[in-house]
C-alpha positions in Angstrom: 39.9 -51.9 38.2 39.7 -48.4 37.1 41.8 -45.1 36.7 40.8 -42.7 40.2 41.9 -39.2 40.2 40.7 -36.0 42.4 42.2 -32.3 43.3 40.9 -30.5 46.2 39.5 -27.4 44.1 36.9 -27.0 41.6 38.1 -27.6 37.9 36.3 -29.5 35.7 38.9 -29.1 32.8 41.8 -30.5 34.8 39.6 -33.1 36.0 39.0 -34.4 32.9 42.2 -33.9 31.2 43.4 -36.5 34.7 40.6 -38.9 33.9 41.4 -39.1 30.1 45.2 -39.6 30.8 44.6 -43.3 32.6 41.3 -44.0 30.4 43.7 -47.7 29.5 42.4 -48.5 33.1 39.0 -48.1 32.3 37.7 -47.3 29.2 34.2 -48.7 29.5 32.2 -45.8 31.6 33.8 -42.6 33.0 32.3 -40.0 35.9 33.2 -37.0 37.2 31.7 -34.9 39.8 32.7 -31.6 40.9 31.8 -29.0 43.8 33.0 -25.5 45.3 35.4 -27.6 46.6 36.8 -30.7 44.6 36.6 -32.4 41.6 36.7 -36.2 41.2 37.2 -39.0 38.5 36.8 -42.3 38.0 37.9 -43.8 34.5 35.8 -47.6 34.9 36.2 -51.0 33.8 33.3 -52.4 34.5 33.6 -55.8 36.8 30.8 -55.8 39.4 27.2 -54.5 38.3 27.6 -53.7 34.7 24.9 -51.5 34.7 25.1 -47.4 34.0 23.5 -46.9 37.3 27.0 -48.5 38.9 29.0 -45.5 37.3 31.5 -43.9 39.7 31.5 -41.8 42.0 29.3 -43.1 43.9 27.5 -41.4 47.0 25.9 -42.0 50.1 21.7 -41.7 50.5 21.4 -38.1 51.1 25.0 -37.4 49.0 27.1 -36.3 51.5 29.7 -38.6 50.9 31.1 -39.7 47.5 34.0 -42.7 46.6 35.8 -43.4 43.8 37.4 -46.9 43.6 40.6 -48.7 41.8 40.4 -52.3 42.5 37.8 -54.5 44.1 36.6 -55.4 48.3 36.3 -59.1 47.8 33.6 -59.7 51.1 31.7 -56.4 49.9 29.0 -59.2 49.6 29.1 -60.9 53.5 29.6 -56.6 54.4 26.4 -55.4 52.6 24.4 -58.1 54.4 25.6 -56.3 57.8 25.1 -52.5 56.3 21.8 -52.9 54.7 20.4 -52.7 58.4 21.1 -49.0 58.6 21.6 -48.0 55.0 19.7 -48.2 51.5 21.6 -49.1 48.6 21.0 -48.0 45.2 23.4 -50.5 43.3 24.9 -53.7 43.3 28.3 -52.6 43.2 31.4 -53.4 45.8 32.3 -49.6 45.6 29.1 -48.7 47.6 30.1 -50.8 50.2 32.7 -48.5 50.6 30.5 -45.7 51.4 28.3 -46.6 53.6 31.3 -48.6 55.4 32.8 -45.2 56.1 29.6 -43.4 57.0 29.0 -46.8 60.1 32.9 -47.0 61.0 34.4 -43.9 59.9 38.1 -44.4 58.9 38.0 -47.3 60.9 36.2 -48.9 57.8 39.4 -50.0 56.3 39.6 -52.7 59.0 36.5 -54.5 57.3 37.8 -54.4 54.0 39.3 -57.3 52.3 40.0 -56.7 48.6 43.1 -54.8 46.8 41.9 -51.1 46.5 42.7 -47.7 46.5 39.7 -45.3 47.1 38.9 -41.9 47.7 36.3 -40.3 49.8 35.1 -36.8 49.7 33.3 -36.3 53.1 31.3 -32.4 52.6 30.3 -32.6 55.9 33.9 -32.9 57.8 35.2 -31.2 54.7 38.4 -33.9 53.9 39.6 -35.9 51.7 40.3 -39.4 52.8 42.1 -41.7 51.0 43.8 -45.2 51.3 45.3 -47.9 50.0 45.0 -51.6 50.4 47.3 -53.5 52.9 49.8 -55.1 50.7 49.9 -52.2 48.0 48.5 -54.5 45.0 46.6 -51.2 43.7 48.7 -47.6 43.3 47.5 -44.6 44.5 50.1 -41.2 43.9 49.6 -37.9 45.7 51.0 -34.1 45.6 50.6 -31.1 47.2 51.5 -28.0 45.2 50.9 -24.6 47.0 48.6 -25.9 49.0 46.0 -27.7 46.6 46.3 -31.5 47.1 46.1 -34.1 44.2 45.7 -37.6 43.9 45.5 -40.1 41.1 45.9 -43.9 39.9 49.3 -42.7 38.1 52.0 -40.2 37.4 50.5 -39.4 34.3 47.3 -38.2 35.5 48.8 -35.5 38.1 50.9 -34.3 35.1 48.8 -33.2 33.4 48.4 -30.4 36.4 51.0 -28.0 34.9 52.1 -26.6 38.2 54.0 -30.1 39.4 57.4 -29.9 38.0 58.6 -32.6 35.7 61.8 -33.1 38.3 63.8 -35.7 38.5 64.2 -37.2 42.4 68.5 -38.6 42.2 67.9 -39.9 45.5 65.1 -42.3 45.1 66.2 -42.9 41.3 69.8 -44.0 43.0 67.5 -46.2 45.3 65.7 -47.8 42.2 69.0 -48.0 40.4 70.3 -50.5 43.1 66.8 -52.4 44.4 64.4 -51.8 41.7 62.2 -50.0 44.2 61.6 -47.2 46.6 60.4 -48.0 49.9 59.9 -44.7 51.7 56.6 -43.2 49.4 59.2 -41.5 47.1 59.0 -41.5 43.4 61.1 -41.0 40.5 59.4 -37.4 40.1 60.3 -35.2 42.9 56.8 -33.4 43.8 55.0 -36.8 43.3 54.8 -39.3 46.4 53.0 -42.8 46.6 50.5 -43.7 49.8 52.2 -46.3 51.2 51.0 -49.8 51.4 48.5 -50.1 54.5 47.7 -46.3 55.1 45.6 -43.6 54.5 45.7 -40.1 54.3 43.2 -37.1 55.3 43.5 -33.7 53.6 41.9 -31.3 56.1 40.4 -28.2 53.9 40.3 -25.8 57.0 43.7 -26.6 58.4 45.2 -27.3 54.3 47.3 -30.2 56.0 47.7 -33.6 55.2 47.6 -36.6 57.5 49.1 -40.0 56.7 48.5 -43.1 59.0 49.2 -46.7 58.9 46.7 -48.5 59.6 48.0 -52.3 59.3 51.5 -53.8 59.7 52.7 -57.4 58.5 54.3 -59.2 61.2 56.7 -62.5 62.0 55.0 -64.5 64.3 56.0 -67.9 63.7 54.5 -71.1 65.2 55.8 -74.4 65.7 53.3 -77.1 64.8 52.8 -80.4 62.8 53.8 -80.5 58.9 49.6 -81.6 58.4 48.6 -78.4 60.6 50.1 -76.2 58.6 48.6 -78.4 55.1 45.4 -78.0 56.9 45.1 -74.5 56.9 47.3 -73.6 53.7 44.6 -74.8 51.9 41.8 -73.5 53.8 43.5 -70.1 53.0 44.1 -70.6 49.4 40.6 -71.9 48.7 39.4 -69.1 50.6 41.2 -66.4 48.6 40.7 -68.1 44.8 36.8 -68.5 45.7 36.4 -64.7 46.7 38.5 -63.6 43.8 36.6 -65.9 41.3 33.7 -63.5 41.8 33.2 -61.1 38.6 30.1 -60.2 36.4 32.5 -60.2 33.7 34.6 -62.8 31.9 37.4 -64.2 34.0 40.2 -66.8 33.6 43.8 -67.5 34.1 47.2 -67.1 33.1 48.9 -70.9 33.2 52.6 -71.3 32.6 53.1 -75.0 34.0 54.8 -73.9 37.3 54.0 -74.8 40.5 52.2 -71.8 41.8 50.2 -71.0 38.5 49.1 -74.5 38.2 48.0 -75.1 41.9 45.6 -72.1 41.6 44.4 -73.5 38.6 43.2 -76.9 39.7 41.7 -75.1 42.7 39.6 -72.6 40.4 38.9 -75.5 38.7 37.5 -77.7 41.6 35.7 -74.7 42.6 33.8 -74.1 39.3 30.5 -75.1 37.9 32.3 -74.7 34.3 35.9 -75.1 32.4 38.2 -72.7 33.5 39.8 -70.8 30.6 43.3 -70.4 30.8 46.2 -68.9 29.0 49.8 -70.0 28.0 51.9 -67.3 25.7 55.1 -67.9 23.9 57.4 -66.6 21.1 57.5 -70.1 18.9 60.7 -70.6 20.8 61.8 -74.4 22.4 62.1 -72.5 25.7 58.1 -72.0 25.7 56.0 -73.9 28.3 53.2 -74.7 26.2 54.1 -78.7 26.4 54.0 -78.5 30.6 50.7 -75.7 30.6 48.9 -78.5 28.0 49.8 -81.2 30.9 48.0 -79.2 33.7 45.2 -78.5 31.3 44.0 -81.5 30.3 44.4 -82.7 34.2 42.7 -79.6 35.2 40.2 -80.0 32.0 40.4 -76.3 31.0 39.7 -74.0 28.7 42.9 -73.7 27.4 44.8 -71.2 24.8 47.5 -70.9 23.4 48.8 -67.9 22.0 51.5 -66.9 20.4 53.4 -63.7 20.9 55.5 -61.8 18.0 59.0 -60.5 18.7 58.2 -57.9 16.3 55.4 -56.4 17.6 57.2 -56.1 21.3 59.6 -53.8 19.4 57.8 -51.9 18.0 55.9 -52.1 21.8 58.7 -50.5 23.5 58.3 -46.9 23.8 54.0 -47.8 24.7 55.6 -50.1 27.6 57.5 -47.9 29.4 54.7 -45.1 28.6 52.8 -47.2 30.5 55.1 -48.9 33.0 56.1 -44.9 34.3 59.1 -46.2 36.2 62.7 -47.6 33.4 62.5 -51.0 34.5 65.5 -53.7 34.3 63.2 -57.2 34.4 62.6 -58.9 30.6 59.2 -60.4 32.1 57.8 -57.1 32.1 57.7 -57.7 28.5 56.0 -60.7 27.8 53.6 -59.4 30.8 52.9 -56.8 28.6 52.1 -58.9 25.1 50.3 -61.3 27.5 47.3 -59.3 28.9 47.1 -57.4 25.4 46.8 -61.1 24.2 44.1 -62.3 26.8 42.2 -58.8 27.0 40.2 -61.0 23.5 38.9 -63.4 26.0 38.4 -62.0 29.5 38.5 -58.8 31.3 39.5 -60.3 34.8 43.2 -63.0 34.6 44.0 -64.6 37.8 48.3 -64.7 37.7 50.3 -66.9 40.4 52.5 -63.7 41.8 53.6 -63.9 45.3 54.0 -67.3 46.0 57.8 -67.5 45.7 58.0 -64.3 48.6 55.3 -66.0 50.7 57.5 -69.4 50.4 60.5 -68.9 49.7 60.9 -70.1 45.7 63.9 -68.0 45.0 67.6 -69.3 45.3 68.6 -65.9 46.7 66.7 -66.8 50.0 69.2 -70.1 50.7 71.8 -68.4 52.6 69.4 -67.4 54.7 69.3 -70.8 56.2 73.1 -71.1 57.3 73.1 -71.1 60.7 77.2 -70.2 60.3 78.9 -68.9 57.5 77.9 -64.9 56.5 77.7 -62.4 58.7 74.6 -60.4 59.2 75.8 -57.5 57.5 76.1 -59.6 54.7 73.3 -61.3 54.7 71.9 -57.6 55.0 73.8 -56.8 51.7 72.5 -59.7 50.2 68.6 -57.7 49.5 70.4 -55.5 46.6 67.8 -57.0 43.8 68.4 -54.3 41.3 70.8 -53.8 38.4 74.0 -52.0 39.8 74.5 -53.0 43.5 77.8 -52.4 43.7 79.3 -48.9 44.3 82.1 -49.1 42.1 80.2 -50.5 39.1 77.7 -47.4 40.3 80.6 -45.1 40.1 81.5 -46.3 36.8 78.1 -45.9 35.0 76.0 -43.2 36.5 77.1 -39.9 36.7 77.8 -38.3 40.8 74.6 -36.9 41.5 73.2 -40.5 41.4 76.0 -42.0 43.3 76.2 -39.4 45.9 73.0 -40.9 47.1 74.2 -44.8 47.1 73.6 -46.1 51.0 71.7 -43.2 52.2 70.0 -43.4 55.9 67.0 -43.5 53.9 68.0 -46.7 52.1 66.7 -50.2 51.8 69.6 -51.6 53.4 69.6 -49.6 56.4 65.5 -50.6 57.2 66.5 -53.8 56.3 68.6 -54.2 59.3 66.0 -52.3 61.6 63.9 -55.0 60.6 65.9 -58.0 61.5 67.3 -56.3 64.9 63.1 -55.7 66.0 62.3 -59.5 64.7 66.1 -60.8 66.2 64.0 -63.5 68.0 62.7 -65.3 64.3 64.4 -67.3 61.8 66.7 -65.0 59.3 65.0 -66.7 56.5 61.1 -65.2 57.3 63.2 -62.1 58.7 63.7 -61.9 54.6 60.6 -62.6 53.5 59.0 -59.8 55.6 61.3 -57.6 53.7 60.6 -58.7 50.6 56.6 -58.6 51.2 56.9 -55.1 52.3 59.1 -53.9 49.4 60.3 -56.4 46.8 56.3 -57.4 46.2 54.7 -53.8 46.1 57.6 -51.6 44.7 58.7 -54.3 41.6 55.9 -57.4 41.6 52.7 -55.9 42.1 53.4 -52.6 40.2 54.8 -54.7 37.3 51.1 -56.8 37.3 48.9 -53.5 37.5 50.6 -51.3 35.0 51.3 -54.4 32.2 47.3 -55.5 33.0 46.0 -51.8 33.1 47.3 -50.9 29.7 45.1 -53.2 28.2 41.7 -52.5 30.5 42.8 -56.2 32.0 42.7 -56.9 36.0 44.6 -59.1 37.3 44.5 -60.6 40.5 46.7 -62.5 42.5 45.4 -64.6 45.5 49.0 -65.8 46.6 48.4 -62.2 48.2 45.6 -62.2 49.9 46.6 -60.4 53.1 45.2 -63.2 55.4 47.0 -66.0 53.4 50.4 -63.6 53.5 49.8 -63.1 57.5 49.4 -66.9 57.6 52.9 -67.8 55.6 54.6 -65.5 58.5 53.8 -68.0 61.0 55.3 -71.4 58.8 58.7 -72.5 60.2 61.7 -71.9 57.6 61.7 -75.7 57.6 58.7 -76.0 55.9 59.7 -73.3 53.4 63.0 -74.8 52.4 63.4 -78.7 53.2 66.9 -79.8 53.2 66.4 -83.8 53.8 67.4 -85.0 50.8 68.4 -82.2 48.8 66.9 -79.1 49.1 63.4 -78.1 48.2 62.1 -74.7 47.9 58.6 -73.5 48.4 58.3 -77.1 50.4 55.2 -77.1 52.0 53.3 -75.4 48.3 54.6 -78.7 46.9 53.3 -80.6 49.6 49.6 -79.2 48.8 50.0 -79.5 45.1 50.6 -83.1 45.4 47.0 -83.5 46.4 45.8 -81.8 42.8 48.4 -82.0 40.4 50.2 -84.7 38.6 53.8 -85.7 40.0 55.8 -84.4 36.8 54.2 -80.7 37.2 55.0 -80.6 41.2 58.6 -81.5 41.0 59.5 -79.2 37.8 62.4 -77.0 37.9 61.6 -73.9 38.8 61.7 -72.1 35.3 61.8 -68.2 34.5 58.9 -66.9 32.8 59.9 -65.0 29.7 63.3 -66.4 28.9 63.6 -66.6 25.5 63.8 -62.8 25.8 68.1 -63.6 25.8 67.6 -64.7 22.1 65.6 -61.2 21.4 68.1 -59.7 22.9 70.9 -60.2 21.0 69.0 -60.3 17.9 66.8 -57.4 18.0 67.0 -55.3 21.1 71.0 -55.0 21.4 71.2 -52.4 18.3 68.6 -50.4 19.3 69.9 -49.8 23.1 73.0 -49.4 21.8 72.6 -46.7 19.7 70.3 -44.9 22.2 73.3 -44.9 25.0 75.7 -43.7 23.3 73.6 -40.6 22.0 72.8 -40.6 25.9 76.6 -40.5 27.0 77.4 -37.7 25.0 74.6 -35.6 26.1 75.7 -33.3 28.9 72.6 -33.8 30.8 73.4 -37.7 30.8 72.8 -39.4 34.2 75.8 -41.5 32.4 79.3 -41.2 32.9 81.1 -39.9 30.4 84.5 -40.9 32.0 83.8 -45.0 31.8 83.3 -47.1 28.7 81.4 -49.7 30.9 78.3 -49.5 28.8 80.1 -50.4 25.9 81.8 -53.2 27.5 78.5 -54.7 29.0 76.9 -54.3 25.4 80.0 -56.8 23.8 79.6 -59.0 26.6 75.9 -59.5 26.1 76.8 -60.6 22.8 79.2 -63.3 23.7 75.5 -65.0 25.8 75.0 -68.1 24.9 71.9 -69.5 25.6 71.3 -73.2 26.8 68.2 -74.7 24.7 67.3 -76.6 27.3 65.2 -75.9 30.4 68.1 -77.1 32.9 70.0 -74.3 33.8 68.9 -71.1 34.8 71.1 -68.1 33.1 72.7 -65.3 34.7 70.6 -62.0 33.1 72.1 -59.6 34.8 73.8 -57.8 32.0 70.8 -58.1 30.1 68.6 -56.8 33.1 71.5 -54.1 33.0 71.0 -52.5 29.1 67.5 -52.6 29.4 67.0 -50.7 32.7 69.9 -47.9 31.1 67.8 -47.7 27.4 64.6 -47.2 29.7 66.3 -44.5 31.7 67.2 -42.7 28.9 63.8 -42.9 27.1 62.0 -42.0 30.5 63.6 -38.6 30.5 62.9 -38.0 27.2 59.1 -39.3 27.8 58.6 -38.1 31.6 61.5 -35.2 31.7 62.3 -33.8 28.7 59.5 -34.1 26.4 57.8 -30.9 25.7 54.5 -32.1 24.2 54.0 -34.5 27.4 50.6 -34.8 27.1 50.2 -35.9 23.9 53.7 -37.8 23.4 55.0 -39.6 20.4 55.1 -43.2 21.6 56.7 -44.8 18.0 60.2 -46.4 18.2 61.7 -44.9 15.2 61.2 -41.2 17.0 63.4 -42.1 19.4 66.3 -44.4 17.4 
C-alpha cells in the first residue's frame, strides 16, 4: 500500500506537499520523479521487495515509462515470467510488472492484472498520463482538472494542497451520501474533485489538454443451474486461490478474527495453506458483547498465534477528529471507530492483515436481502426503494433535518434509486436477489465498505486485504442461484453455500453461530461519552447561518433524546436497531468535516484535538 500523486506540470514543491499529505499511507520510503511535463510522487509502504532499489516511481529500461502504484498485483510473479522474454527487470517488485506489461500490451495490460490497485503511468513518448483503478474499487483514486491542468492522488488531502482547487461542497453528492451512505457517479463531496470509478481507466492527453475515461471491466449476473456439490467445489477452489495469492508478502502478515463465519473460514484456509501458525487478532473493549470467546475457539481449532487486544473508549473519544481526518468523508457507521483502533493496535505486530469484508454482499448475509426472495408481495418500485442504506432515507425526515440546499437534490435523475431501476430492467431475466447483490457490489462495496477498510488501515500504515473481494470469486458468486445463498428449507439460512463450505473447515458451533455485528459495544460508548459531545457541537451548528441543518425544527434534539432511552441488550441474541445512533454520528461528523475540510483556513496543518471543536 502506498500514497500516490501526480500533476501535469513541473512543480517540485507542490508534488512534495501532495506526497507528504498522504505520508501515513507509506511512511517507509518516498520517491519523486519530475521532468519538464509532469511531477509524480509516491509515499511507499514496503510489502513486495523491501530493498531501496524498488523505490517508486519505477521505470522501464530506457526510462521512457514511469509508474506509481498503490496496492498489490497478486499475479505479478506469473506475469513476470511471461514478460521476462522481452524485458529486463531491475527490481523484484510487483510495481515493475505494470511498467513492462504496459510496454507489451498498452492499455490492454489491465486485462492481465489481478489485484487491488490504483496506478498512474507517465508515457514520455506518447505524452500522456494513464491512470487506472482495480475492478472492484478496493484502492482509491481521485482526480481534478483545473485550467487545463490535471492532478491525481490517493486521497483528497493531497489534491487540496493545490490552492487553485476550491474547497466548495457538492450539495448533490452530499444529498446522495446522506440517503445512501455513498455516491455512485464519480462525484465527491468537493465540487472540483472526482473519483475514478472502479473498473475504469483515464488518459490525459498533453497535446489536446483533455481527458478520456473508459470502462475496462463490467460485473454482470450470469445465473446458472447446477448441483449444490458443483457450486461448493468451485467456491472452495476460488476462495483458496484468492487467499493463497494474497498471502504473498515480504512483510509480516496476519488476519483479523472475530469468530464469525467469514473471518473464521478465511483464517481456517490460511492455516491450511501456511507452513507456520497464522497471526490472528481479536479486539474488544472489555464488554460482555466482545467476541473474545468465539475467536478463541477458532484460534485453538486452527492452531493460530492468537492475540487478544483490549481497546480504550477514552482513546476513541480523543481520536474522533483524527478518524474523520483520515476518512475524508462524514461517516455514520460505528464500525469505522472500531476498525480505526483495531488497525492501530495490530500495526505493532504486522504490516499486512486479512479481513473478511465482502462475503455478505457476495452471498447474501444481511437481513435486508430477505425481501428480494419474495415472489409476490412488494411491488418492484418498493423493492427498489429498499436499497436506501444511508442515515436519512426518507424525504420527510430529510426536510426536517437538512436545509433546502441539500433537500432539493433528493432523488434526482442521478440517484442510486434510478440506477438500480435501470439495472433491474436490464437484468429482468435474473433473480431479484442477485440484482440486489450486483448493485451492492457496484455501489455499497466501493462507496462504503472498501473505502472504510482502506482509510482505517492506511491511517496506521497497515495494508488490509479482502480475499472475498477477489474479482473472479465475485464474478462466480453472481452465477449462483438464490436458493444456495438464502436457503428457506427448515428456516432461513443466510450465506447457505458459505456455511456448507465452512463445515469442512470449522466447528459446527462457529458455522451456525448467529450473525453478530462487530462494534456493537459502541452503544454503551455512545450513551456514556459520545452523546454529550455530539449535542454540544450540533446545538452550535444549528445556530449558524451557513449550517446545513434546518434550524426551524427540533428534530436533531429529538433524536439525541431518543438515543438516551435506548436499552442495550447485554446478550448477543438480538440485533439492535442502530439507525438513531448512525444519524447522530453522521450529523456530528458532517459538522466536523465542514470545519476541517471546507472552513478551516489552516487546512494544511489542521487542528485535530477534540477540545478545539467542543
